[in-house]
N, C-alpha and C positions, 0 to 999 in steps of 0.2 A: 503493499499500500504506500502511496508517495501522499506525503502531509505538507501543504503549501500554507505559508503564513497566509492571513486573509487579506493582508495589506498589499501582498503581491500576486494575489489571485486574478489572473486575467480570463475572461470569458469571450469567446467570439462566435458568432453564428453567422450562417447565410443560407441560400438556397441557390442551386442552379440546374437549369434545364439540360439534362446531359444529352439529348439527342430528339429528334424528330424525324424517322425516317419513313413513315408511310407515305406521305406526299411527294417524296423524291425517289422512292425505291429503294431506299438504302439499305446497306447489308443485316441491319437488325430485323429489318420487316421482310425483306426478298429473300434473304441468305439462309443458309441451315449449316449445321454442324457448330462448334465453337465459334463464338464471336465476342469481342471485347470492346468497350467504349472507355476512355481514360481521359477524365476531364481535370486539369490542374487549377488549384483553388490556393489563393495568397491569403494570407492573415492580414487584417488590417494594422497589427502592429507585431514585431516581433516579439518571440517567447525567450527567456533564458535559456529553457531546455526544452526538448522534444514534448509538447503537450500530448495529453490524452485527446484522441478524435472519435467522435460516434457519428456515422451516417446511417441514415434512413432513407426509404423511398417515402416521397410525399405524394407522387401521382405515377401510376403507370397506366398505359392502354395496350392490352394484351388482345390478340387474335383467339377468341373462344374456341377456334377450331382445331387449334393445336393444344399440346402439352405447355403448361405456364411455369418454366424453369427460369430461376432466376439468383444472382448472387450480386450483391453490393457490399464494397468495403473500402475502408480507406488505406491507401499504401504510399509509399514514399516519404511518411510524415517527418518534415524538419520543422525547425524553429521559425520558418517562414511560410510555409504551407505543406501542402500534401495532394495526393491524387485521389478522386473518387472514381473507383473501378466497378464497372456494371457488366457482368458475362451473362451471358446465356448460352445455350446447346441444343443440339438434337433439331427438332421441327419447330421449337419454339419461334413464334412471329411476334416481335415488339414494336408497336406503333411508336411510343414516345415513352419517354421516363423522365422525372424531375426528382431531385434529391434534396434534403436538408441536413446540415451538418451543425456539429457544436465541438469547439476546442476549448479544453480548459488546461490552463498551465500557469507556471510562475512568470511574470512580467517585472520590469524594473519599476522600481517606486521611487517617486520624486525627491525621497530623502537619502537615496542611496547615494554613495560616493564612487566613482571611479577614477582609482588611482593610474 
């Protein structure tokens, strides 16, 4: 468990449309087999250390005539940002997906001394 002084706890949040493939015949809608979309996210302020990041699907639009398979996660987490990664496979047809995220970690405090 990570413990952070409440004076230096930084919470950043946001959301992103990961893709909208149904109207352009994109690979998530028209393809098959393993497929992946990666969207870079930049924090509004740099964290002192790598923060904890949680990602969740806000909206998904899937074809009901195929199996609905999906994985979403945060990868490449750094002090400045991370990647939201959405994966699907098989015959799944995904029209569009949006996700929201929350990052929690230690940030600089105005009383900190930089030497």
